[in-house]
N, C-alpha and C positions, 0 to 999 in steps of 0.2 A: 739514458743520460750518460754522456761521456764526461769524465773528470780527468784532468791531467795537469801535472805541474812538472817543471824540469829546470835544469840549470846547465848552461853550456860552459865548458872550461874556458877560462880566460876573461879578458875585459876589453872594452873598447868596441870599435866599429866591427872588427872581425867577429867577435863573440855575438854582438847584436845581430849581425847579418846571419850568422849561423842559427841563432834562435828563430829568426823569421823563416828561414828555410825549413827548419824542423817543425815549427808550428803549422806552416802551410801544408807540409807533407802530412802531418798528423790529421789535419782537417780533411784532406783528401782521402787518406787511408781509412778514416772512420766511416766514410760513406759506403765502404765495402760490406759492412755488417760483420766483419771479422771480430774475433775476441781480442782482449787486451794483449795476450802473449803473441799472437800472430801480428798484431799491429806493431808491437815493439820489435819483432823480428824484421819487419819491413822497414821500420824507422831506423833500425841499425844499419840496414843496407844504404839508406839515404845518407846517413851520417858518414858512413865509411867511404862510399863511392862518389857521392854527388856534392859533398860539402867540404872538400879538401881535407878529408880524414879528421874532422873535428871529433872531439869526445864530449859527451854530455851525460848527465844523470836525468832520470825521468821516472814518473809513476803514471800509469794509465789505468783508469778504473772505469768499468761499465756497470751502471746501476739500472736494474729493471724494476720500475715502481710497482707493477702489478704483483710480482713475486717477492719483492724486497731483496732480491739476490744481488750481491755485489761481487763482481769478478775483477781482479786486478793483476797487473804485472809490474815489475820494477826493473829498472836498468841502473844498478848501482846507487839508487837514490835512497834517502832515508824513508823508513816505513811510515805509512799513514797511521794516525791515532784514532782509535775508536773509544768514545766516551759512552758508557752504558751504566745505568743504575747507580750513579754516583761514583763509579770507578772509571779508570782509563788505562788503556794498554795499547802497545804498538801492534799492528797487524803482523802476522808471521812474515819472516824475511824470505819470501819466495826468491829463488835464484834468478839472477840476470845481471850480466856484466854491463859496464858502461856502454852507452851507444857509441858506435864508431871504433871501438877498441879491437874487435875481432870480426872477420868477415863471416865466420860460421857460428856466431853466438846463438844460443837458444835461451828462451825465456820461459820460466814456469808461470803458471797462472794459479792464483789463490782464489778461493770462494768463501763467502761469508753471508749467512742469512742475517739481514739487518732487521731491527725491530722498531716499533714506534718509540719515539723519544731518544733514539740513538743519535749521536753526533759524530761525524767523520771529519777529521782535519788532515789536510795535505799541506805541505810546507816545503820551503827550500832551506838549505843550511844557513842562509843569510839571516834567518830569524833567530838562530840559537848560537851561532859560532862565536867563540871567545878565544882570544889568544892565550889566556891564563888557565884554561880548562880543556880537558880532552873532550871529544865529541860525545862520548857516552855520558859524561857528567852533564853536559848541556842537554842531552835528550832526556835524562832523568829530571832535570829542572823543568823542562818543558812539560813533561807529564804531570809534575806536581802542580804547576800553574794551571794546566788545562783541566785538572780535576776539581778546581775550585767551583763552587756553585756560581751560576750566572743567571740573571733574569731573562736574558735573550741571547741569541747567537751573536748579535752585534756586540753586546757587552762582553761576551767571552772572547771574541776576536780582539776587541780593544784591549782587554786585560792581557792577552798574550803579547800583543804588539808593544804594550807599555812595559811589561815586567820580564820579558825574556832576556833583555840586557845584552844583546849582541854588540860586540865592539869591533866589528870589521866593517869595511866599506862595501861588502857584498850586497847585491840586490836581494830583496826579501819578497817572497810571495807566500800568502797564506790563504787557503781556501777552506771554508767551513760549510758543512751541509748538516742541517738538523731535520730529522724525519718527524713528522707529526702523525 
């Protein structure tokens, strides 16, 4: 199962067009069976050469249900959150620059063994960004809200969308996966 979230720099038609290009490229690259770091490397080439040198952040994760192994790579994007046993933490910050920033960028791949009842959250900065706080403060607030108990994944996502209090006009994307 491939999970991905990203955010193109800028606004308007150019940014939307760029996101369509990257999304379609990601869909095609995913069919190769390559791992997340390799997919990010190729997606970087698309962003740099084929999409008017746009820049974007992204996380690409590959989950294997039989082994419960999660592999992920990131391109300048905020780290996913893992909720486990009533606690929550950000996944380690594997290295990877913005998509489109450098022709020779390399992306690290993280690995994590997931367990039953784990919840994984991927999101864009539009969920947490505030003009009056730095990004680290906003990420800490997100973790606090995400750690609250919730009856279902839908309730958890609704709670995050309601209480993260972003005050920018940036687009928001939030993906939640709960393992049973």
